[in-house]
N, C-alpha and C positions, 0 to 999 in steps of 0.2 A: 447525924444523918444530914446530908446536904441535898439541897434541891438543884436539879439541873438547870443550867442556864438555857434561856430560848435560843434557838439557832438564829442566826443573823444572816440575812442576804439570800435565804433560801426560798422565800415566797414572793408573791407580788403583793404590792400595797397600793393604797389609794391615797393620793394627796389630797387633803381637804383644805381649801382656802378659808381663812377666817372670815366670818360674816360681820360686817360692821355693826357696832352697837348702836341701835337707833334709841334715841332718848324718847321715853314716854312719861318721865316724871314731871313733877312740878318744881323743880329746882330753880335756881337764879337764871340759868341758861333759857328757860322756858318763858321768862319775863321780858326777854329782849329780842330785838331784830339783829341779825347777824349778817357780816360781810361775807359774800360768796361770789366766786366767778360768775358772770352772766351765763357763760355757755353751760355751765354746771346746772344752773337753775333751769335753763331750758330743757336740757336732758332729762332732769329729774321730773319736770312737768310732763314730758312725753312718755317716759317709761317707768317712772316711780322709783328710781334708784336714789339712795340716800345722798346728801351732799355733805361736804366738810367745810365749816366756817374757819375763818383766820384763826379763831381761838381754839379750834379743835373739835367743837361740837359737831356731832354727825346726827343728822335726822332727815325726814322727808318733808320738805316745805309744804305748808297747807294753810297757813294764816296770812292775813294781810300785814305786811311789816309796817305799814304806816300807822298801825294801832300800838306799836311798842317803841320804847326809847332803844337807841343803839346800843349793843353790848360794849361796855367800857373796854374790855380786853380787845375786842375786834377793832374798835375805833382807835386805840392805842397802836396796835400793830399796823394799821392802815395808814395812820399818820406818820409812823416811822418808816414806812416804805418811801415816802417822799415822791418826788417828781420821777425818779427812776423806777418806781414800783410798777406793777402789773396794772395797766389801764382797764382791765376788765373787771376789776374789783372796785366797785363803788356803790353809792346809795342805791342805784337801780337793782342791785344783786342781793338785796337784804331779804331775810327770812319772810 
């Protein structure tokens, strides 16, 4: 006995955009300040949207970055960008 295949293209569907995974754990990424574009930090402060660091960490900033060492991965990526990199990514835009 075979099961019928569902019909394709006959109904309406809803596209759901994936929600960024906000970090709430105490992993290594939580122990560092991360490099993020300044305009993204400002937008996050205004509307609470998550930001993405150079290393890929996604979170909503809320701690003083001066209390933490800089993420080694972010620092390596930032330094590899050199003088031609995005000037908006600097120490002022840390977590």
